[in-house]
N, C-alpha and C positions, 0 to 999 in steps of 0.2 A: 741372636737378634732377628727381628722381623725384616722382611723385604723393605728396601728403602728406595725411593725415587729421588734422583739428584739431577741438577741441571748442569750440563757440561759447560765449563768456563771458556771453552774454545769455540765450539759450534753453536752453543746456547740451546741444544736439544736435550730433552730429558733422557735419562738412562737409569737402569735398575741395578741395584746391588742386592744380590740374593743372600740368604742366611749362610749358605756354604762359603760365599765370598768373604763375608765378615769373619768366619771361623779361620779362614786362611790368613787374613790380615792380622788377626789377633795372635795367631800362632807365630808369625814372624815379626810381630811387634812393629807394624807400620800403620799409618792412618789410611783410611779408605781413599780411593782416587777421586780427583775432582774433574778429570777428563773422561769422556765416554770411551768405551772400548775401541771404537773405530779411530777416534782422534789420538788415542794413546798409541795404537799401532802405527798410525801415519807419522807421528813424530819420531818413533824409533826408526821407521823405514827411511826417514829423511837424513839419517846419519850414515846410510849405507850406500856407498857408490860401488857398484859391482862392474859395470861395463864401460864407463867413460874414462878413457885413458889418454895420457898426454906425455909429451917429451919434457924431461926436466934434466937439470944438472945436479948431481949430488952435492949438497952443501958441505960435505966432509972431504971426499976424495976428488971432487971435480969431474968425475966421469959421467958419461951419458946414462940415463936411465929412463924407464917408462914408469909413470906414476899416476895414481888416482887424483893427484892434486895438480890442477892447471897452474900456469905461471902467475896468474892473478891472485892466487890464494896466499894468505899470510903465513902459512905453515912453513917451517924449516924442514926440508926434505932430505933424508939420507937414502942412498941406494940400499937395497936389502942387505948386501954383505956388510956395509958399514953399520947399519942399524943393529944387526944381530952380532956385531963384533964385540970384543971384551974391552974395548978402550974407554967405554963409558957405561954407566948403569942408571943414570937419571938423578942420582942424589946431588949431582953438581948444580942442579937447578932448584934445590930445596929452598922453601920459603917459611918464615915464621908466620903463624896465624895472627892476624890483626883483628881483634874483636870489634873495633870501631868501623870496619868495612864489611860489606856484604861478602859472605863466603864465596858466592858464585863469581863476584868480581875478581877475587883473589885466585880462584881456580882458573878463570879465563886468562889471567896474567901468566900463570904457569903453562896454560894451553899454548900461548903464543911464543914462549921462549924455549920450549923443549923440541927436540928433533923427532920427526915422524918418519916411519918407514914408507918407502915409495909405493909399494904394493902390499896389500893386506894378506901376507902369506906366512905359514909356518915354514919359513925359508929353509931351515936345516933339514926338513923332512923331504924336500923336493930334489929330484935328480934330472939334470938336463931339461929343465922346464922354467926358463927365464921369464917368458912373457905369459904369466898366468896371474890370476887375482882371486883372493878369497879362497885359497886352497891349502891342502896339506897332503902329503904323501902322493906326489905326482912324479911320474917318470915319462920322459920323452913326450911331454904335452906342450901344446902351443895354443894360446888364446883360449884357455880353458878357465871356467869361472865357477866359483862356489862349488867346489868339488873335493872329494876325498878318495884316496886309493884308486887312482886312475893311471892308465898306461897307454901311450900313443893315442891320445884323444885331442881332437882339434875343433875349435870354434863351437864349443858346447858349454852348457851351464847346468848346474844343480844335478850332479851325479855322485854316485857312490859305487865304487868298484865297477867302472866302465873301462872297456879295453878296445883298442883298434876301431874307433868310431869317429864320425864327423857330423857336425850340425845336429846335435841332439839336445834334448831338454828333459829334465826330471827322469833320469835313467838309473837303475839299480841292478847290479850283478848281471850285466849284459855285455855282449861282444859282437863286433862286426856289424854295427848298426849305422843307419844313415837317415837323417831327417825324421827321426822318431821322437815321440813325446810320451812320458809317463809309462815306460815299459819296464818290466821286472823279470829278471831271469830269461831274457830273450837272446837268441842267437840269429844273426842275420835278419833283423827287422828293419824294413825299409818303408819310409813314409807311413808309419803306423803309429797308433795312439792307444794308450791305456790297455796294453796287452800283457799277459802274464804267461811265462813258460811256453813261448812260441818259438818255432824254428823255421827259417825261410818263409817269412810272411811279407806281403807287399800290400800297402794301402788298406790295412785292416785296423779295426777299432773294437775295443772292449771284448776281446777274445782271449781264451786261455786254452793251452794244450794243443794249439794248432801246429801242423807240420805241412809245409808246402801249400799255402793258401794265398789267395789274391782277392783283394777288394771285399773282404768279409767284415761282418759286424755281429756281435753278440753270439758268436759260435763257441762251442765247447768241444775239445777233444776230437777235432776233425782233421782230415787230410784231403788234399786235391780238390778244394772247393774254390770256385770263382764266382764272385758276387752272390755268395751264399748258396750257390748251386753245386751239387756233387758232380765230379768228373772222374773218369778213370785216370790212372797215373799217366798213361800214354797221351790221352787227350788233354790232360792238364798241361803237360810240358809243351805240347804242340800249340796250345792256345797261348801259353806264356811267351813263346817265341814270336807269335803274331803281334803281341803288344809292343814289341820293339823297345823293351825297357832299358836298352843301352843308349837310347836317344833322349837328349835333354828336352827337346820339343815334345816328344811323346810323354815323358814323365810329367811335364807341366800339365798337359791335357788330362792325363790319367788322375792326377791329384784332384783336379776340379770335378771330374766324374765321381771320384770316391766321396768327396764331400757331399755332393748331391745325393748319392746313394745312401750314405749314413743318415741323412736327415729324415729318411723314411721310417727309421726304426727308433724305438723308445730308448731313453737314457735312464739309468738308475739315478735317483735324486741326489745321491752323493757318490763320489768316486773313492773307493777304498777296497779292502779285501775282507775275507771271511774271518780273519783272525781278530777283528775288532770286537770289543765288548763295551757297550754303553758309551757311545761316542756321538759327537755332533760336529758339523763343519764340512770340510771337503778335502779330498786327497789325504785321507787318513789311513794309515797302515799299521797293523800289529799293535794297536793301542788300546788302552783300557781306562774307563772313567775319565775321559778327556773330552772337553766341550768347547764349542765355538773356536775351533782350531783349524789351521790351514796348512796343508802340505807338511805333514809330520809322520815320523816313523818311530815306533816303539816309545810312545809317550804315555805316562800313567799318572792318574790323579792330578790333572792339570787343566788349565783353562786359558783361553786367549793366547795360544801358542802358535807360532808360524815358523816355517822353513827349518824344521829339525830333520836332518837327513841321516844322522848316524845314531844308532842305538847306544845308550838308552837315556831317557829323561824322566824324572820323577818329581812330583810336588812343585810344579812351576806355574806361575801366572805371568801374563804379559811378557812373554819371552820370545825373542825373535832371533833365530839363527844358531844352528849347529847341532847341539846335543853331544853325544859321545861320553856317556857316564856322568851326567850332571844332575844335581839335585838342588832344590830350594833356590831357584833363580827367579827374581822378581823385577819387573820393569827394567829389563836389560836387553842388549842386542849384541850378537856375535860373541857369545860366551860359550866356551866348550872345553872338551877334553879334560874331564875330571873336576870341573868347577863345582863348587859347593858354597851355598849361602852368599850369593852375589846380588846386589841391589843397585838400581839406578846407575848402571855402568855400561860401557861400550868397549868392545874389542879387548876383553880380558881373558887370557888363556896362555898356556895350558896349566893344569894343576893349581888353580887359584882357589883361595879359601877366605871367607869373611871379608869381602871387599864392598865398599860403597862409594858412589860418586867418583868413579875413576875411569880413565880411558887408557888403554894399552898398559895396564898394570900386569905385566907378563910374568907368570910363575911367581907371583907375589901372594903373601898371606897377611891378613890383618892390616889392610891399608885403607885410608879414607881420603878422598880428594886428591888422588895422584894421577899424573899424566906422563906417559912414556917412562915408566919405571920398571926395572928388570930385577927379578930374583931377590926382592927385599921384603921385610916384614916390619910391622909397627911403624909405618910412615904416614904422615899427614902433610899434604902439599909437598911431597917428595923429600921431606925431612924426617930422619930416623929418630925414634924415641925408644925409651925403655917401655916394656909392656904396661907398667903402671902409669907412666906419663901419657902413653898413647890412649889408654882407656879414658883417663880423666879429661884430656883435651878433646877427644872425639865426642864425648857426652856434652861438653860445653858447646861445641860447634852445633850439634844437633839442636840444643835448646835455643841457641842464637838464631838458627834458621827458622825455628817455630815462631819466635817472638818478633823477629825482624826479617820477614821473607823478602826475597828478590821479586821485584815487579817489573815486567818487561814493558816495551813501548806500546803494547796492545792492552795494557792493564791486567794481564794475566798474572796470577800470584804463584810463585814457585817457592813454596815452603818445603820443609823436610817431608819426604814422601812422594815428591814429583820426580819424574825423569829429568835429565839435564835440559836446561833452557835451549831454545832453538838457536841462539847465537853460537852455541857450541857445535852445531852441525857444520862441518867444514865445507859442505858442498851446496850448490844450488839445487833447488827442489827437482828440476828437470834433469839433473845429473844422476839422481838416486833412484832406487827401486820404488820409492814413494811415487815418483812420476809415472811408473809403469802400473803399479797396483792400486793407486788412488789418484788417477789422472785429474789434473786441474789445468786451467788456462794460466797464463802468466799473471793476469790481473788477480785471479782468485788466489794464487799462491802468495803474491806480494801482500794482498790484503790480510792473509792469515799469518804474516810475519816470516814467511820463508824467503830465501834468496832465489834469484832466477838468473840464468846465463844464456846469452845468445850463442847460437851454434857457430862453430869455427869454420873458416874457409879451408879448402883443400891445401895441404902443404906439399903435395907431390905432383909432379908433372905427369899427366896422363899420356900414355903412348899409344893406346888402342881402345877401341870401343868393343863392347861385349859381342856385338854382331860378328866379330871376327873369330870368336871362340869356336872350336870344332864342336859338332853336335854329339860326338861320341868320344870316349876316352882313348879308343884305339887310334883315332886321328890326331891325338894330342902329342906334341913333341916337348921334350924337356926345355927347349928354348923359350917356352911360354913363361918360365920363371923370371925371365929378364924384362918382362913387360909390366906396365901398370895400367889397369883397366878402369874405365868409368862404369860405375854401377848402373845397371839398366833401369833402376827405380829412382835413385836419388842423385846420380851423377858423381858421387864421391869416389875418390881413388881407392882401389884395393888391388892386392896382388896375391899370388899363390906361393906357397912354400914347398920345398922338396918333400918334406914329410907328408904334407897334405896330398900332393900329387901322387906320391907312391901309394898311399892308402886308397885313394880313389881308383888307382889302377887295380889294386888288389880287389876292390869291390866291384870293378867293371862298371863304374858310374861316371857320367860326364861331369865336368867342372861347373860350378854354379855361375849364373849371370848377375848375381847381386852381391853386394858387400855383406860382411858379417852383420853389421848393424841392421840392415833391412831383413836379412834372413832371421836374425834373432827376434826382431820386432814382430815378424809374421808368426813365428812360433808362439810368442807370448799372446797373440790374439786367439790362439787355440786353447788357452788356459782360462778357466773362470776366475774372476776376481774374488778377493777374500771378503765377500759380503753375502749374508744370508737373507732369504726372502720367505715369507709365509705364502704358500700356495697349495693347491689341491693336486693329489695324484690324478692324472688324466685317465686312469682306468677305473679305480674304485672310489675316487672322490675324497679319500682320507686326507687330513691335513699333513703337510710335510714342510720342513724347513730346509731350503735348498739354495745353492749358489746360482741356479738358473733363474734369472729374473722373470717375472710373470709375462712380460711382453716379448720374451725371446721365442723363436719359432720351434725350438726343439720339443719333442714329445718327452715328458718326464713322468716316470712311474715311482711309486714307493718301493721299498725293498721287497716286500712280499709279492707284489704284482710282477715286479721284474723277475724275481726268482722263479715264480710259477711259469713264466713264459720262456725263460732263457737259461735256467740253472742246468 
């Protein structure tokens, strides 16, 4: 088919569907989308609460738990041990399909009466990691989010194989790191960004192969450099001592200095590695024939994919979250670990196959319109059928969805082929990653049909101000674990844990003066948003498509110009 221009039924802006897109839709037998790529990503993101956690009581055992669902949510919440237990499997809530009612109305009824796990974890794969969310294969971790295969990691997000680290974001195969972002195969990286295969680096960005460097940018295979200048080994360590990097006050000043220094140097128009072939987007690694994608690893023959952190992913469109051996995922979020042929679904894993319009259909195969169902097949609305009955009823429901689509309060049409309607998003917009990566005001969010939630007041009694915190870790006593501090930025309460304190002692770094939310929010400001802009390379003038907006102050080069200067 030829290129076609359509008008998004959500934002009312035109968007283009390319011939290759039509081939994909035809291959998996779905209609072309009616929302533009950005609006499609936004609605998937609005289903994903990663960092907003609340106290709840388990509706099954009555015990205290931490949950992604605040008390005002209608969801029935089980603590993770109860949700993963064998005393129920979801068929107890099975419903007969009623052809006189909207399919989505019936699915929402099921949505309200089934139990939800308190935290989105592959619980059975975690060890001594109670307070984590969106994770699998964690050991001795605390407040770790969107992560796989991590050990002894605190207050960090979006990692794969990270160990003994604190306050990091987007880290892979790294160890003993602090306040670092987007680093791969690094050891002892502190306050550094987008570095590969570096050891003992401080305040460095876009470097690779460095050992013992401080405040550097765009360097390759160097040692003993400070602010991109070469030093002898003896002079390097003498200067490093003068920086007083054991002092929180000095670290805060040095970070500001580093940011100013980095701004003098050009950035490559997209961030990724040399193992990419024919890709577009940003934060793309080891991928091939993948376009308009954001923060992905080992993705092939795909488009409009975001937040894939575990290899591998093949043949997917409009897919947000995870990876790990998945294929043919379309318009779905948080689907991973061996998933194949999943459409219009959310939180379905592991080893799921041929699933549509389902939420938490875990280890299921051949299910349609199921919610909180475990290890079952040939189910519709959580009711089990024979294979023949299942296929016949599924086809009838699809035809009913085409003929009599659900229409929401904004007049948007949800026929077969659209992702789940926004009323199925169990969170307020500002609780989800949509609020971080597609920021909107409360008025804008409500006008688009999203929910909004007011911030909660402190539930803890503050005992000390951060001004009383010692400037170095050597001055810090274990008794600090008994106090509750007021964040220096937002005044919210926070405290320190024994594991965190021990790790900061191991790193010889002072404790932070801000709560996790403020520290995390700051790290997110260092990450470009998932939106691309047409602009010119600031050296050769060639056209580039980049996540650096034209009005931003950074110097931006195309790949060729960047490599000529810094390869």
